[in-house]
N, C-alpha and C positions, 0 to 999 in steps of 0.2 A: 585847155583849164584855164582859168584866174581864178584865185584868190581876193578877194575884197577886204581888206582888213582896215580898211582908214579910218579916223574916227569918225566917219558922219554916222547918222541916228541908222538902223538896221533898216527902218517904213524906207530912209531916202536909196540908198542901195543900191532894193530892191526897184522903188518907183523908177530908175536909173537903168537897170535892168533891164525891165520891161519896155522903156522907149527905147533899148540898143538892141532890144528883139532875141533877148537870149534863147535860147532853147527851155536850158534844165536852168533852176536854181539851185542848188542846196546849200540849208541852212541847218549849220551845225553849230548848237549852244552847248551848254554846261550838261543840262538835260538829257542831249542827243549823243553827246559825249560822252558821258557814263552806263548809258544804254545800247553803246555801237550801234547808235542809228543816225537818221537826218529826218529831216524838212524837206520835201521836194517838192518845188513850183511847177509849174511845167506850162511851158508859155500857149495862151488860147485857153486856156481851165479859169480864170478871173482869179479871184482872193485864192483858189479852193486850195488845200496844199495838203498832201500826204506824205505822214511818218513810215519809213520803213528801213529794217535793216540794209545797212553798208552794203554784206555780201546779193542781198537784192536788187539793190540801186544797181550795185556793177552786174548782173546778173541779166538783169531790163536792159541796159546799155550794149552792156554784148552783142546779145541776142537782134537789140538795133541795127547797129555796127555791119554783123554778119547778113542781115538783111536789106540793110540801107534803107529803112525806112524810120519812121520814128512813129511811136506809142501815140495815140489817140488820148 
């Protein structure tokens, strides 16, 4: 896990993560922090992002670690 808190723009950091082939990028802004959720960007899904509760993300990742697969 890596937190990118540089002063670069969000779009720049997302583009850089895509170029480095980061499988998951969780974007947490003020809105997500207030609702205990995150905006999840999955590599290969294009610009599509999914807003989900943090607990659901942790459950998803835990399942993938146990089964050693990445969900599409």
